[in-house]
C-alpha positions as CSV (number, residue, x, y, z in Angstrom):
1,M,0.0,0.0,0.0
2,A,2.8,2.4,0.9
3,R,4.6,1.7,-2.4
4,S,1.4,2.5,-4.3
5,I,1.1,5.8,-2.6
6,N,4.7,6.7,-3.3
7,N,4.4,5.8,-7.0
8,N,1.3,8.0,-7.3
9,G,3.1,10.9,-5.7
10,S,6.2,10.7,-7.9
11,N,4.0,10.5,-11.0
12,N,2.1,13.6,-10.0
13,S,5.3,15.5,-9.3
14,S,6.7,14.4,-12.7
15,R,3.6,15.6,-14.5
16,Y,3.7,18.9,-12.7
17,H,7.4,19.5,-13.6
18,N,6.7,18.6,-17.3
19,L,3.8,21.0,-17.4
20,R,5.9,23.8,-16.0
21,K,8.7,23.0,-18.5
22,S,6.3,23.1,-21.5
23,R,4.9,26.4,-20.3
24,D,8.3,27.9,-20.0
25,E,9.2,26.6,-23.5
26,E,6.1,28.3,-24.9
27,C,6.8,31.6,-23.2
28,F,10.6,31.8,-23.4
29,G,11.6,29.1,-25.9
30,N,13.2,30.1,-29.2
31,N,11.5,27.4,-31.2
32,S,8.0,28.8,-30.9
33,F,8.4,30.9,-34.1
34,D,11.1,32.3,-36.2
35,M,12.0,35.8,-34.9
36,D,13.6,36.6,-38.3
37,E,10.4,36.2,-40.2
38,E,8.7,39.6,-40.8
39,F,5.0,40.0,-40.2
40,D,3.1,41.0,-43.4
41,F,0.8,43.8,-42.3
42,E,-0.6,44.5,-45.8
43,K,-1.5,40.9,-46.3
44,N,-3.2,40.7,-42.9
45,L,-5.1,44.0,-43.6
46,A,-6.4,42.7,-46.9
47,L,-8.1,39.9,-45.1
48,F,-10.3,42.5,-43.3
49,D,-13.3,43.6,-45.4
50,K,-14.1,47.0,-44.1
51,R,-16.9,47.7,-46.6
52,M,-18.7,44.6,-45.5
53,I,-18.4,45.4,-41.8
54,F,-19.6,49.0,-42.3
55,N,-22.6,47.8,-44.3
56,E,-23.5,45.5,-41.5
57,L,-23.3,48.3,-39.0
58,D,-25.4,50.6,-41.2
59,E,-28.0,47.9,-41.5
60,K,-28.2,47.4,-37.8
61,L,-28.7,51.2,-37.3
62,R,-31.4,51.4,-39.9
63,S,-33.3,48.5,-38.4
64,S,-33.0,49.6,-34.7
65,P,-35.8,51.7,-33.3
66,K,-35.1,55.4,-33.1
67,T,-35.0,57.2,-29.7
68,N,-35.7,60.8,-29.0
69,N,-32.6,62.5,-27.7
70,G,-34.1,65.9,-27.4
71,D,-32.7,68.9,-29.2
72,S,-30.3,67.9,-32.0
73,S,-29.1,71.4,-32.7
74,K,-25.5,71.7,-33.7
75,Y,-23.3,74.2,-31.9
76,R,-20.1,75.9,-32.9
77,N,-17.0,75.5,-30.7
78,D,-17.5,79.0,-29.3
79,E,-21.2,78.6,-28.5
80,N,-22.6,77.6,-25.1
81,V,-24.9,74.6,-25.1
82,L,-26.5,75.8,-21.8
83,P,-29.4,78.3,-21.9
84,S,-28.1,81.8,-22.3
85,S,-30.8,83.4,-20.2
86,P,-32.9,82.2,-17.2
87,P,-36.6,81.5,-17.5
88,Q,-38.8,84.5,-16.9
89,Y,-41.4,84.6,-14.1
90,R,-44.2,87.1,-13.8
91,I,-45.0,87.4,-10.1
92,I,-45.8,91.1,-10.2
93,K,-48.8,92.4,-12.3
94,T,-50.0,95.9,-12.8
95,K,-52.2,97.7,-15.2
96,N,-51.0,100.4,-17.7
97,S,-47.4,99.3,-17.6
98,T,-45.6,100.6,-20.7
99,S,-42.2,98.8,-20.2
100,E,-40.7,95.9,-18.3
101,Y,-37.4,95.1,-16.6
102,V,-35.9,91.7,-15.7
103,T,-33.8,90.6,-12.7
104,D,-30.8,88.3,-12.6
105,S,-33.1,85.4,-11.6
106,G,-35.5,86.0,-14.5
107,I,-38.3,87.8,-12.6
108,M,-40.2,90.3,-14.7
109,I,-40.6,93.8,-13.1
110,P,-43.3,96.0,-14.7
111,S,-42.9,99.7,-14.7
112,I,-45.3,101.9,-12.8
113,N,-47.0,105.1,-13.9
114,L,-47.3,108.3,-11.9
115,E,-50.9,107.7,-10.8
116,N,-50.1,104.3,-9.2
117,R,-47.0,105.8,-7.5
118,I,-49.2,108.4,-5.9
119,R,-51.7,105.7,-4.8
120,L,-48.9,103.8,-3.1
121,H,-47.8,106.8,-1.1
122,E,-51.4,107.6,-0.1
123,S,-51.9,103.9,0.9
124,L,-48.8,104.1,3.1
125,D,-50.2,107.3,4.8
126,N,-53.6,105.7,5.3
127,F,-52.0,102.7,7.1
128,K,-49.9,105.1,9.1
129,I,-46.6,103.4,8.0
130,S,-43.7,105.5,9.2
131,W,-41.7,107.2,6.5
132,E,-38.7,107.2,8.8
133,K,-38.5,103.4,8.4
134,I,-38.8,103.6,4.7
135,I,-36.1,106.3,4.5
136,E,-33.8,104.3,6.7
137,L,-34.2,101.0,4.7
138,F,-33.8,102.7,1.4
139,S,-30.8,104.8,2.5
140,R,-29.1,101.8,4.1
141,A,-29.2,99.7,0.9
142,T,-28.3,102.8,-1.2
143,A,-25.2,103.5,1.0
144,D,-24.0,99.9,0.5
145,I,-24.2,100.3,-3.3
146,V,-22.3,103.7,-3.1
147,L,-19.7,102.1,-0.9
148,Q,-19.1,99.4,-3.5
149,T,-18.7,102.2,-6.1
150,L,-16.1,103.9,-3.9
151,G,-14.0,100.8,-3.7
152,A,-15.4,99.4,-0.4
153,S,-12.8,97.6,1.7
154,H,-10.0,98.5,-0.7
155,R,-10.2,102.2,0.2
156,L,-11.9,102.3,3.6
157,V,-9.2,100.7,5.6
158,P,-7.0,102.1,8.4
159,S,-3.9,102.0,6.2
160,N,-5.6,104.3,3.6
161,T,-6.5,107.3,5.7
162,H,-4.5,109.6,3.5
163,Q,-6.9,108.8,0.6
164,I,-10.3,108.9,2.2
165,P,-13.0,109.0,-0.5
166,T,-15.2,112.1,-0.8
167,A,-18.9,112.1,-1.6
168,V,-20.9,115.2,-2.6
169,I,-24.6,114.8,-1.9
170,L,-27.0,117.2,-3.6
171,C,-30.3,117.4,-1.7
172,G,-33.6,118.8,-2.8
173,R,-36.8,119.5,-0.9
174,G,-39.1,117.0,0.8
175,K,-38.6,113.2,0.9
176,I,-36.0,113.2,-1.8
177,G,-33.9,115.5,0.3
178,S,-34.4,113.3,3.4
179,Y,-33.1,110.3,1.4
180,G,-30.0,112.3,0.5
181,L,-29.3,113.4,4.1
182,A,-29.8,109.8,5.4
183,I,-27.4,108.4,2.8
184,A,-24.8,111.0,3.7
185,R,-25.2,110.2,7.4
186,L,-24.7,106.4,6.7
187,L,-21.6,107.1,4.5
188,C,-20.2,109.2,7.4
189,S,-20.6,106.2,9.7
190,H,-18.3,104.2,7.3
191,G,-15.6,106.8,7.3
192,V,-16.4,108.6,4.0
193,K,-15.9,112.3,3.8
194,T,-19.2,113.9,2.8
195,I,-20.2,117.4,1.7
196,V,-24.0,118.0,1.6
197,Y,-25.6,120.8,-0.5
198,V,-29.2,121.7,0.7
199,P,-31.6,124.4,-0.4
200,Y,-32.4,125.5,3.2
201,M,-31.5,124.6,6.8
202,Y,-35.0,124.2,8.0
203,S,-38.1,122.7,6.3
204,D,-41.8,122.1,7.0
205,Q,-41.0,118.4,6.4
206,P,-40.2,116.8,9.9
207,N,-38.2,114.0,8.3
208,F,-35.9,116.4,6.5
209,N,-35.3,118.3,9.8
210,S,-34.5,115.2,11.8
211,E,-32.2,113.8,9.2
212,L,-30.3,117.2,8.9
213,K,-29.8,117.3,12.7
214,L,-28.5,113.7,12.7
215,Y,-26.1,114.5,9.9
216,E,-24.8,117.6,11.7
217,L,-23.8,115.4,14.7
218,F,-21.0,113.9,12.5
219,D,-19.4,117.4,12.2
220,Q,-19.3,117.1,8.4
221,Q,-19.8,119.9,5.9
222,C,-23.3,121.1,5.0
223,T,-23.7,124.2,2.8
224,L,-26.3,126.4,1.1
225,S,-23.8,127.5,-1.6
226,T,-22.2,125.7,-4.4
227,K,-19.1,127.8,-3.9
228,D,-18.3,125.7,-0.8
229,L,-18.4,122.5,-2.9
230,P,-15.1,121.1,-4.3
231,Q,-13.8,123.0,-7.2
232,E,-11.3,120.5,-8.5
233,H,-12.1,117.2,-10.3
234,S,-9.6,115.2,-8.2
235,E,-11.5,116.2,-5.0
236,I,-14.7,114.4,-5.9
237,D,-15.1,110.6,-5.9
238,V,-18.8,110.3,-6.3
239,V,-21.8,112.6,-6.7
240,I,-25.2,111.6,-5.3
241,N,-28.1,113.4,-7.0
242,A,-31.1,113.7,-4.7
243,L,-32.4,116.9,-6.1
244,E,-35.7,115.9,-7.5
245,S,-38.3,113.1,-7.5
246,F,-41.8,112.6,-9.0
247,D,-43.4,114.9,-6.4
248,T,-40.9,117.8,-7.0
249,S,-42.9,120.8,-8.4
250,S,-41.9,122.4,-11.7
251,E,-41.4,125.7,-9.9
252,E,-38.8,124.2,-7.6
253,K,-36.8,122.8,-10.6
254,H,-36.4,126.4,-12.0
255,Q,-35.3,128.0,-8.7
256,T,-31.8,129.4,-8.2
257,W,-30.6,126.7,-5.8
258,Y,-31.5,123.9,-8.3
259,K,-30.0,125.6,-11.3
260,K,-26.7,126.3,-9.4
261,A,-26.4,122.7,-8.4
262,C,-26.7,121.7,-12.1
263,Q,-24.2,124.3,-13.1
264,W,-21.7,123.1,-10.5
265,V,-22.0,119.5,-11.8
266,N,-21.6,120.5,-15.4
267,S,-18.5,122.7,-14.7
268,K,-16.7,121.0,-11.8
269,V,-17.4,117.3,-12.0
270,D,-15.2,115.1,-14.2
271,P,-17.3,113.0,-16.8
272,R,-15.6,109.9,-15.4
273,T,-16.8,110.6,-11.8
274,P,-19.8,108.3,-11.0
275,I,-23.1,110.1,-10.5
276,V,-25.7,108.2,-8.5
277,S,-29.3,109.3,-9.1
278,I,-31.8,108.7,-6.3
279,D,-35.4,108.0,-7.2
280,P,-35.6,110.3,-10.3
281,P,-38.9,111.1,-12.0
282,P,-39.7,110.0,-15.5
283,Q,-37.7,111.7,-18.2
284,Q,-40.5,114.0,-19.4
285,Q,-41.0,115.4,-15.8
286,R,-37.3,116.3,-15.1
287,G,-36.0,119.8,-14.7
288,P,-32.6,121.2,-16.0
289,S,-30.3,118.1,-16.2
290,F,-26.6,117.4,-16.0
291,K,-24.7,117.1,-19.2
292,H,-23.1,114.0,-17.7
293,S,-25.4,111.0,-17.5
294,S,-25.7,109.0,-14.3
295,K,-23.7,105.8,-13.8
296,I,-26.2,104.3,-11.4
297,T,-29.9,104.9,-10.7
298,I,-31.4,103.6,-7.4
299,V,-35.2,103.6,-6.8
300,P,-37.2,102.5,-3.8
301,G,-39.3,99.4,-4.0
302,F,-42.4,101.1,-5.3
303,L,-41.5,99.7,-8.8
304,P,-39.6,101.8,-11.2
305,F,-40.8,104.4,-13.7
306,P,-40.5,103.6,-17.5
307,F,-37.0,104.9,-17.9
308,L,-35.5,105.1,-21.4
309,D,-33.0,102.6,-22.7
310,K,-29.4,103.2,-21.3
311,E,-30.8,106.1,-19.3
312,G,-29.3,106.4,-15.9
313,G,-26.7,103.6,-16.2
314,K,-27.2,100.6,-13.9
315,L,-30.7,100.4,-12.3
316,Y,-31.3,99.1,-8.8
317,M,-34.5,98.6,-6.9
318,V,-34.3,98.5,-3.1
319,N,-36.5,96.5,-0.7
320,I,-38.1,98.9,1.7
321,G,-40.4,96.4,3.4
322,I,-43.7,97.4,1.9
323,P,-46.5,94.9,2.8
324,D,-48.3,93.3,-0.1
325,L,-51.6,94.8,1.0
326,I,-50.3,98.3,0.2
327,F,-49.7,97.2,-3.4
328,K,-53.1,95.5,-3.5
329,N,-54.9,98.7,-2.5
330,A,-53.1,100.4,-5.4
331,G,-54.3,97.8,-7.9
332,I,-51.0,95.9,-8.1
333,K,-50.5,92.2,-7.6
334,F,-47.2,92.0,-5.8
335,S,-44.9,89.2,-4.7
336,S,-41.4,89.9,-3.4
337,P,-38.7,89.6,-6.1
338,Y,-35.8,90.3,-3.7
339,G,-34.9,86.8,-2.4
340,A,-32.1,87.2,0.1
341,K,-31.0,90.6,-1.3
342,S,-31.8,94.1,0.0
343,A,-31.3,95.5,-3.5
344,I,-31.6,93.9,-6.9
345,Q,-30.4,95.1,-10.3
346,L,-32.9,95.5,-13.1
347,Y,-32.2,95.2,-16.8
348,R,-34.2,97.0,-19.4
349,K,-36.0,94.8,-21.9
């Protein structure tokens, strides 16, 4: 029995060694093929019938069911296959709108006429909503936009005290003047040097008087004369135009203080200096204008007037926290377009 087991073991070992030897010969042996014989590529390629293979592939494609892969448009190498503009949403509706704007997120913003703007103001007064809050909200967002125009953190830093930016704020009467004074006050709180031009030092408008008193606490310059305004281009970094709005009378627009403000801008302000217009009226209702167009126009969230194309530069609308019911009473269906922003840029269509 033992001899039988030993014979089987030796036979298995012999077969294993023979198998390894044959594998080594196949892999490393020199007799597998003649290395000196060249491979005939052309002869081998002639055995491949390309036309027959392509005909078979075409036949399979023709017989297979077609699937809808969507848009089969062809694009150039410099074209974007993604949509170039966002979808448009109409969440605000009003009657008698003559033009429209669109936001970055595709929300359509209709323009508003003078009658509806007056209704909105009357509705605010009827609900006893404080104008102080509206002035503060609007001025806060406007000041932020102006700060970005001035260079923001690049200029308003402790290491740059020798180059403090200067803002000239031209204020008119009434609410528009209150806007200008509040913006000047907020710019002062950020370290901007401000010079305010006003038509008077006292008004029958309580908001104007309170804003003027707050501004004077910053010990910044406030003047009734354009002679006290900067006379050199290099001394002015930005001009804020708060001279007129939709409720500014035509008589005021032809008074001396208004004309002198326009003359100062036209003669002393460099065309490259940004002019920021605050809540301007429609073009047909404006008084004597500047020969330099505004770089930025900022309006409160009552909806914008139908401004002309390229008029007033970039257009922003500020969220002033008006309840939807106020718009509803003025005949406007309103839903907030602001998202997480306090001000949104509008593009003319």
